[in-house]
A tleap script that builds the chain and sets N, CA, C and O, in Angstrom:
source leaprc.protein.ff14SB
mol = sequence {
  NMET ASN ASN LEU GLY LYS PRO LEU ILE ILE
  SER GLY LEU VAL LEU VAL ALA VAL GLY LEU
  LEU ILE SER TYR ALA GLY ARG ILE PRO TRP
  LEU GLY ARG LEU PRO GLY ASP ILE TYR LEU
  LYS LYS GLU ASN PHE SER PHE TYR PHE PRO
  LEU ALA THR SER ILE LEU LEU SER ALA LEU
  LEU SER LEU ILE LEU TRP LEU PHE ARG CARG
}
set mol.1.N position { -25.547 -17.255 6.355 }
set mol.1.CA position { -25.341 -15.918 6.856 }
set mol.1.C position { -24.194 -15.880 7.861 }
set mol.1.O position { -23.567 -14.834 8.028 }
set mol.2.N position { -23.905 -16.986 8.530 }
set mol.2.CA position { -22.819 -17.013 9.512 }
set mol.2.C position { -21.446 -16.862 8.877 }
set mol.2.O position { -20.515 -16.388 9.529 }
set mol.3.N position { -21.306 -17.254 7.625 }
set mol.3.CA position { -20.024 -17.176 6.951 }
set mol.3.C position { -19.713 -15.772 6.447 }
set mol.3.O position { -18.634 -15.550 5.899 }
set mol.4.N position { -20.610 -14.835 6.613 }
set mol.4.CA position { -20.416 -13.486 6.116 }
set mol.4.C position { -19.674 -12.592 7.109 }
set mol.4.O position { -19.077 -11.595 6.701 }
set mol.5.N position { -19.695 -12.916 8.372 }
set mol.5.CA position { -19.105 -12.061 9.399 }
set mol.5.C position { -17.597 -11.908 9.301 }
set mol.5.O position { -17.078 -10.792 9.342 }
set mol.6.N position { -16.898 -13.015 9.171 }
set mol.6.CA position { -15.437 -12.974 9.135 }
set mol.6.C position { -14.900 -12.186 7.933 }
set mol.6.O position { -14.007 -11.358 8.110 }
set mol.7.N position { -15.413 -12.416 6.718 }
set mol.7.CA position { -14.929 -11.608 5.591 }
set mol.7.C position { -15.230 -10.113 5.744 }
set mol.7.O position { -14.437 -9.277 5.310 }
set mol.8.N position { -16.365 -9.773 6.355 }
set mol.8.CA position { -16.673 -8.368 6.571 }
set mol.8.C position { -15.711 -7.730 7.564 }
set mol.8.O position { -15.291 -6.589 7.372 }
set mol.9.N position { -15.364 -8.443 8.609 }
set mol.9.CA position { -14.407 -7.925 9.586 }
set mol.9.C position { -13.036 -7.748 8.954 }
set mol.9.O position { -12.387 -6.722 9.158 }
set mol.10.N position { -12.595 -8.729 8.198 }
set mol.10.CA position { -11.282 -8.650 7.554 }
set mol.10.C position { -11.248 -7.517 6.535 }
set mol.10.O position { -10.278 -6.761 6.489 }
set mol.11.N position { -12.297 -7.387 5.716 }
set mol.11.CA position { -12.308 -6.306 4.738 }
set mol.11.C position { -12.373 -4.945 5.426 }
set mol.11.O position { -11.802 -3.977 4.924 }
set mol.12.N position { -13.050 -4.857 6.548 }
set mol.12.CA position { -13.074 -3.609 7.320 }
set mol.12.C position { -11.702 -3.258 7.865 }
set mol.12.O position { -11.294 -2.097 7.823 }
set mol.13.N position { -10.986 -4.250 8.376 }
set mol.13.CA position { -9.635 -4.005 8.875 }
set mol.13.C position { -8.685 -3.601 7.760 }
set mol.13.O position { -7.827 -2.738 7.946 }
set mol.14.N position { -8.843 -4.228 6.602 }
set mol.14.CA position { -8.005 -3.860 5.446 }
set mol.14.C position { -8.310 -2.427 5.021 }
set mol.14.O position { -7.388 -1.668 4.721 }
set mol.15.N position { -9.567 -2.050 4.989 }
set mol.15.CA position { -9.925 -0.681 4.627 }
set mol.15.C position { -9.379 0.329 5.628 }
set mol.15.O position { -8.920 1.402 5.236 }
set mol.16.N position { -9.422 0.002 6.900 }
set mol.16.CA position { -8.855 0.889 7.921 }
set mol.16.C position { -7.349 1.015 7.730 }
set mol.16.O position { -6.802 2.115 7.822 }
set mol.17.N position { -6.676 -0.101 7.465 }
set mol.17.CA position { -5.230 -0.068 7.254 }
set mol.17.C position { -4.869 0.764 6.034 }
set mol.17.O position { -3.912 1.536 6.077 }
set mol.18.N position { -5.614 0.619 4.957 }
set mol.18.CA position { -5.355 1.408 3.748 }
set mol.18.C position { -5.634 2.883 4.016 }
set mol.18.O position { -4.884 3.747 3.561 }
set mol.19.N position { -6.679 3.174 4.733 }
set mol.19.CA position { -6.990 4.564 5.085 }
set mol.19.C position { -5.905 5.198 5.939 }
set mol.19.O position { -5.532 6.351 5.723 }
set mol.20.N position { -5.398 4.446 6.906 }
set mol.20.CA position { -4.301 4.963 7.723 }
set mol.20.C position { -3.043 5.159 6.898 }
set mol.20.O position { -2.322 6.140 7.081 }
set mol.21.N position { -2.780 4.240 6.001 }
set mol.21.CA position { -1.601 4.368 5.144 }
set mol.21.C position { -1.701 5.596 4.251 }
set mol.21.O position { -0.720 6.319 4.076 }
set mol.22.N position { -2.866 5.833 3.693 }
set mol.22.CA position { -3.048 7.010 2.840 }
set mol.22.C position { -2.943 8.296 3.664 }
set mol.22.O position { -2.365 9.282 3.207 }
set mol.23.N position { -3.498 8.284 4.866 }
set mol.23.CA position { -3.475 9.477 5.705 }
set mol.23.C position { -2.082 9.829 6.195 }
set mol.23.O position { -1.716 11.003 6.244 }
set mol.24.N position { -1.302 8.818 6.558 }
set mol.24.CA position { 0.000 9.070 7.161 }
set mol.24.C position { 1.177 8.757 6.240 }
set mol.24.O position { 2.317 8.709 6.701 }
set mol.25.N position { 0.926 8.546 4.959 }
set mol.25.CA position { 1.997 8.197 4.026 }
set mol.25.C position { 2.997 9.338 3.881 }
set mol.25.O position { 4.187 9.084 3.691 }
set mol.26.N position { 2.550 10.578 3.965 }
set mol.26.CA position { 3.454 11.713 3.850 }
set mol.26.C position { 4.403 11.850 5.024 }
set mol.26.O position { 5.440 12.504 4.908 }
set mol.27.N position { 4.069 11.252 6.140 }
set mol.27.CA position { 4.918 11.338 7.338 }
set mol.27.C position { 5.976 10.251 7.406 }
set mol.27.O position { 6.859 10.292 8.263 }
set mol.28.N position { 5.892 9.283 6.511 }
set mol.28.CA position { 6.909 8.236 6.441 }
set mol.28.C position { 7.939 8.702 5.414 }
set mol.28.O position { 7.642 8.717 4.219 }
set mol.29.N position { 9.139 9.082 5.850 }
set mol.29.CA position { 10.075 9.759 4.932 }
set mol.29.C position { 10.570 8.903 3.771 }
set mol.29.O position { 10.837 9.442 2.697 }
set mol.30.N position { 10.701 7.607 3.943 }
set mol.30.CA position { 11.243 6.754 2.887 }
set mol.30.C position { 10.189 6.278 1.909 }
set mol.30.O position { 10.531 5.784 0.834 }
set mol.31.N position { 8.909 6.412 2.252 }
set mol.31.CA position { 7.843 5.920 1.390 }
set mol.31.C position { 7.729 6.809 0.153 }
set mol.31.O position { 7.479 8.010 0.264 }
set mol.32.N position { 7.912 6.223 -1.007 }
set mol.32.CA position { 7.871 6.965 -2.253 }
set mol.32.C position { 9.232 7.424 -2.721 }
set mol.32.O position { 9.348 8.028 -3.788 }
set mol.33.N position { 10.266 7.148 -1.944 }
set mol.33.CA position { 11.621 7.542 -2.323 }
set mol.33.C position { 12.588 6.373 -2.231 }
set mol.33.O position { 13.770 6.549 -1.936 }
set mol.34.N position { 12.085 5.209 -2.480 }
set mol.34.CA position { 12.920 4.015 -2.417 }
set mol.34.C position { 13.777 3.888 -3.672 }
set mol.34.O position { 13.399 4.386 -4.732 }
set mol.35.N position { 14.925 3.227 -3.561 }
set mol.35.CA position { 15.678 2.933 -4.779 }
set mol.35.C position { 14.833 2.015 -5.671 }
set mol.35.O position { 14.333 0.988 -5.212 }
set mol.36.N position { 14.682 2.375 -6.895 }
set mol.36.CA position { 13.822 1.617 -7.801 }
set mol.36.C position { 12.577 2.381 -8.190 }
set mol.36.O position { 11.900 2.008 -9.148 }
set mol.37.N position { 12.256 3.459 -7.458 }
set mol.37.CA position { 11.162 4.330 -7.865 }
set mol.37.C position { 11.647 5.170 -9.042 }
set mol.37.O position { 12.763 5.689 -9.025 }
set mol.38.N position { 10.817 5.297 -10.045 }
set mol.38.CA position { 11.209 5.972 -11.282 }
set mol.38.C position { 10.750 7.424 -11.228 }
set mol.38.O position { 9.569 7.706 -11.025 }
set mol.39.N position { 11.689 8.335 -11.409 }
set mol.39.CA position { 11.381 9.767 -11.439 }
set mol.39.C position { 12.164 10.417 -12.567 }
set mol.39.O position { 13.395 10.437 -12.549 }
set mol.40.N position { 11.451 10.945 -13.543 }
set mol.40.CA position { 12.068 11.632 -14.672 }
set mol.40.C position { 11.615 13.082 -14.659 }
set mol.40.O position { 10.425 13.367 -14.521 }
set mol.41.N position { 12.565 13.995 -14.803 }
set mol.41.CA position { 12.227 15.410 -14.814 }
set mol.41.C position { 12.944 16.079 -15.973 }
set mol.41.O position { 14.172 16.057 -16.060 }
set mol.42.N position { 12.167 16.666 -16.853 }
set mol.42.CA position { 12.679 17.433 -17.987 }
set mol.42.C position { 12.257 18.888 -17.793 }
set mol.42.O position { 11.770 19.256 -16.724 }
set mol.43.N position { 12.436 19.693 -18.797 }
set mol.43.CA position { 12.092 21.116 -18.679 }
set mol.43.C position { 10.615 21.336 -18.373 }
set mol.43.O position { 10.273 21.985 -17.384 }
set mol.44.N position { 9.748 20.803 -19.210 }
set mol.44.CA position { 8.305 21.013 -19.046 }
set mol.44.C position { 7.554 19.730 -18.729 }
set mol.44.O position { 6.345 19.644 -18.944 }
set mol.45.N position { 8.256 18.752 -18.228 }
set mol.45.CA position { 7.633 17.445 -18.033 }
set mol.45.C position { 8.259 16.753 -16.835 }
set mol.45.O position { 9.479 16.765 -16.669 }
set mol.46.N position { 7.436 16.158 -16.015 }
set mol.46.CA position { 7.942 15.309 -14.936 }
set mol.46.C position { 7.070 14.065 -14.854 }
set mol.46.O position { 5.851 14.128 -15.016 }
set mol.47.N position { 7.709 12.948 -14.605 }
set mol.47.CA position { 7.025 11.661 -14.531 }
set mol.47.C position { 7.530 10.925 -13.307 }
set mol.47.O position { 8.737 10.806 -13.097 }
set mol.48.N position { 6.596 10.428 -12.494 }
set mol.48.CA position { 6.960 9.700 -11.282 }
set mol.48.C position { 6.159 8.419 -11.234 }
set mol.48.O position { 4.933 8.433 -11.341 }
set mol.49.N position { 6.861 7.310 -11.072 }
set mol.49.CA position { 6.209 6.009 -10.917 }
set mol.49.C position { 6.884 5.273 -9.763 }
set mol.49.O position { 8.037 4.862 -9.895 }
set mol.50.N position { 6.193 5.096 -8.635 }
set mol.50.CA position { 6.786 4.457 -7.453 }
set mol.50.C position { 6.816 2.930 -7.577 }
set mol.50.O position { 6.050 2.241 -6.904 }
set mol.51.N position { 7.672 2.415 -8.412 }
set mol.51.CA position { 7.730 0.979 -8.685 }
set mol.51.C position { 8.125 0.184 -7.443 }
set mol.51.O position { 7.423 -0.750 -7.058 }
set mol.52.N position { 9.236 0.545 -6.819 }
set mol.52.CA position { 9.704 -0.196 -5.634 }
set mol.52.C position { 8.724 -0.053 -4.473 }
set mol.52.O position { 8.485 -1.014 -3.742 }
set mol.53.N position { 8.161 1.135 -4.300 }
set mol.53.CA position { 7.174 1.338 -3.239 }
set mol.53.C position { 5.937 0.483 -3.478 }
set mol.53.O position { 5.385 -0.086 -2.536 }
set mol.54.N position { 5.499 0.388 -4.728 }
set mol.54.CA position { 4.332 -0.431 -5.056 }
set mol.54.C position { 4.598 -1.908 -4.786 }
set mol.54.O position { 3.731 -2.615 -4.273 }
set mol.55.N position { 5.780 -2.367 -5.126 }
set mol.55.CA position { 6.132 -3.770 -4.882 }
set mol.55.C position { 6.182 -4.049 -3.386 }
set mol.55.O position { 5.696 -5.084 -2.930 }
set mol.56.N position { 6.773 -3.124 -2.613 }
set mol.56.CA position { 6.846 -3.303 -1.166 }
set mol.56.C position { 5.462 -3.333 -0.529 }
set mol.56.O position { 5.180 -4.197 0.302 }
set mol.57.N position { 4.603 -2.402 -0.909 }
set mol.57.CA position { 3.251 -2.381 -0.348 }
set mol.57.C position { 2.451 -3.608 -0.764 }
set mol.57.O position { 1.657 -4.122 0.024 }
set mol.58.N position { 2.643 -4.078 -1.972 }
set mol.58.CA position { 1.967 -5.287 -2.426 }
set mol.58.C position { 2.420 -6.503 -1.623 }
set mol.58.O position { 1.600 -7.340 -1.245 }
set mol.59.N position { 3.712 -6.600 -1.365 }
set mol.59.CA position { 4.227 -7.721 -0.578 }
set mol.59.C position { 3.696 -7.672 0.857 }
set mol.59.O position { 3.324 -8.703 1.417 }
set mol.60.N position { 3.660 -6.486 1.448 }
set mol.60.CA position { 3.132 -6.360 2.812 }
set mol.60.C position { 1.656 -6.712 2.871 }
set mol.60.O position { 1.221 -7.410 3.786 }
set mol.61.N position { 0.889 -6.239 1.911 }
set mol.61.CA position { -0.539 -6.548 1.882 }
set mol.61.C position { -0.771 -8.036 1.657 }
set mol.61.O position { -1.674 -8.617 2.259 }
set mol.62.N position { 0.029 -8.656 0.802 }
set mol.62.CA position { -0.089 -10.100 0.572 }
set mol.62.C position { 0.234 -10.882 1.835 }
set mol.62.O position { -0.429 -11.873 2.139 }
set mol.63.N position { 1.244 -10.446 2.568 }
set mol.63.CA position { 1.605 -11.106 3.825 }
set mol.63.C position { 0.487 -10.981 4.853 }
set mol.63.O position { 0.154 -11.952 5.532 }
set mol.64.N position { -0.087 -9.802 4.968 }
set mol.64.CA position { -1.181 -9.590 5.922 }
set mol.64.C position { -2.385 -10.453 5.559 }
set mol.64.O position { -2.975 -11.096 6.427 }
set mol.65.N position { -2.747 -10.468 4.287 }
set mol.65.CA position { -3.890 -11.300 3.873 }
set mol.65.C position { -3.614 -12.782 4.048 }
set mol.65.O position { -4.516 -13.543 4.398 }
set mol.66.N position { -2.372 -13.204 3.809 }
set mol.66.CA position { -2.014 -14.613 4.003 }
set mol.66.C position { -2.131 -14.977 5.478 }
set mol.66.O position { -2.597 -16.069 5.805 }
set mol.67.N position { -1.713 -14.077 6.380 }
set mol.67.CA position { -1.812 -14.358 7.812 }
set mol.67.C position { -3.277 -14.459 8.255 }
set mol.67.O position { -3.601 -15.274 9.119 }
set mol.68.N position { -4.161 -13.644 7.676 }
set mol.68.CA position { -5.562 -13.703 8.051 }
set mol.68.C position { -6.239 -14.973 7.537 }
set mol.68.O position { -7.202 -15.448 8.139 }
set mol.69.N position { -5.745 -15.521 6.438 }
set mol.69.CA position { -6.358 -16.738 5.887 }
set mol.69.C position { -5.983 -17.984 6.681 }
set mol.69.O position { -6.687 -18.992 6.620 }
set mol.70.N position { -4.903 -17.925 7.409 }
set mol.70.CA position { -4.447 -19.097 8.161 }
set mol.70.C position { -5.323 -19.321 9.315 }
set mol.70.O position { -5.108 -20.263 10.079 }
savepdb mol mol.pdb
quit
């Protein structure tokens, strides 16, 4: 039971960080508009895929998790 505390704290911090990111993502002007994000707009169709933003967020999350594992 003692080994359960640390993972719960880390997962709680990750959830808080993700919640803050979702809440304040609209206030970060460059988030979602990076070079490499795919945006196609036609007459009756629009498609948006934040490829570069997803890669950046994945790298940041991987770095944070790697730091917590050390």
